[in-house]
C-alpha positions in Angstrom: -20.6 12.1 -23.9 -20.3 8.2 -23.5 -23.8 7.7 -21.8 -22.1 6.6 -18.6 -24.1 7.2 -15.2 -22.1 8.2 -12.4 -23.1 8.5 -8.6 -23.3 11.8 -6.9 -20.6 12.9 -4.5 -23.1 12.2 -1.5 -23.7 8.8 -2.6 -20.0 8.0 -3.2 -19.2 9.2 0.2 -22.0 7.2 1.8 -20.7 4.2 0.2 -17.1 4.8 0.9 -18.0 5.4 4.7 -20.3 2.6 4.9 -17.8 0.1 3.1 -14.3 1.1 2.5 -13.4 3.0 5.6 -14.1 0.2 8.0 -12.4 -2.2 5.7 -9.3 -0.2 5.8 -9.2 0.5 9.3 -9.6 -3.2 10.3 -6.8 -4.3 7.6 -4.5 -1.5 9.1 -5.2 -2.8 12.9 -4.4 -6.4 12.0 -1.1 -5.6 10.0 -0.1 -3.3 12.7 -0.8 -6.0 15.4 1.4 -8.5 13.4 4.0 -6.0 13.2 4.2 -5.4 16.9 4.0 -8.8 17.5 7.1 -9.4 15.6 9.0 -6.4 17.2 8.0 -7.7 20.8 11.1 -10.3 20.5 13.6 -7.5 20.0 15.6 -6.2 22.7 15.7 -2.7 21.3 13.3 -0.9 18.8 14.7 2.3 17.0 11.9 4.3 15.9 11.9 7.0 13.0 9.1 9.5 13.3 7.8 12.8 11.9 4.8 14.7 11.3 3.3 16.1 8.3 0.9 19.2 8.1 -1.8 19.2 5.6 -0.8 22.7 4.6 2.0 25.1 5.3 2.2 27.7 7.9 -0.5 28.4 10.6 -3.2 27.6 8.4 -2.7 23.8 8.8 -6.0 22.1 10.0 -4.3 18.4 10.4 -0.9 16.8 11.4 -0.3 13.3 10.6 2.6 11.8 12.7 4.1 8.6 11.2 6.6 6.3 12.9 8.4 3.5 11.2 10.8 0.8 13.0 14.4 1.6 11.6 15.5 -2.3 10.7 12.6 -3.4 9.1 11.3 -0.1 7.8 7.6 -1.2 8.8 5.2 1.4 9.6 4.2 0.9 13.5 2.0 4.2 14.1 0.1 6.7 12.2 -1.7 9.4 14.2 -3.6 12.3 12.6 -4.4 15.3 15.0 -7.0 17.7 14.0 -6.3 21.5 15.1 -9.4 21.5 17.2 -7.9 18.8 19.5 -5.2 21.4 20.4 -7.2 24.3 20.9 -6.9 25.6 17.5 -3.4 26.2 17.8 -1.5 24.3 14.7 1.9 25.2 16.1 1.6 22.4 18.7 0.0 19.8 16.7 3.2 17.7 15.9 4.1 17.9 20.0 0.6 16.6 20.7 0.8 13.8 17.9 4.2 13.0 19.4 3.2 12.5 22.7 0.0 10.3 21.5 2.2 8.3 19.4 4.7 7.3 22.1 2.4 7.0 25.0 0.8 4.1 23.0 4.0 2.7 21.7 5.9 2.7 24.8 3.2 0.5 26.1 3.9 -2.3 23.4 7.4 -1.9 22.6 10.9 -1.5 24.1 11.8 1.8 22.1 15.2 2.6 22.8 15.8 5.4 20.6 13.7 7.8 18.8 15.0 9.5 15.7 12.9 12.6 14.5 13.3 16.2 13.2 14.6 19.0 15.0 11.0 20.3 15.9 11.5 22.8 19.0 8.6 21.6 21.0 9.7 18.1 20.7 13.2 18.8 21.7 12.3 20.7 24.7 9.6 17.8 25.8 12.4 15.3 25.6 15.0 17.5 27.4 12.7 18.3 30.5 14.2 16.3 33.7 10.8 15.5 35.2 9.4 14.2 32.0 8.3 10.4 32.0 8.9 10.2 28.3 12.6 10.8 28.3 14.4 7.6 27.1 
């Protein structure tokens, strides 16, 4: 049509994986470290968190669990869980992502409150008497 050449999808993915993905990961890690450093001085941190599946129902392959700090509204954690990490059980992906998220965040911050939706497995996890994750 306009005699404009395009790279093939394979070439695009190669370029993306070689240059772009590492740059984005590096930028995110630096930005997250700066946010965590700023939040270290706070006496208490309120974390707002929720998971989002890539498709509805039991066919979901990925769950992205995002956590935001309440006062600054900064994103402090993004965790993506693949269904293969949970023995192909998409129902427990959000719980798995929650555990992974807060195991990492509790080591870095003084989180005193977690606000999330009414996911049954996360509620059950927090209600257990013997859990180390109870705040």
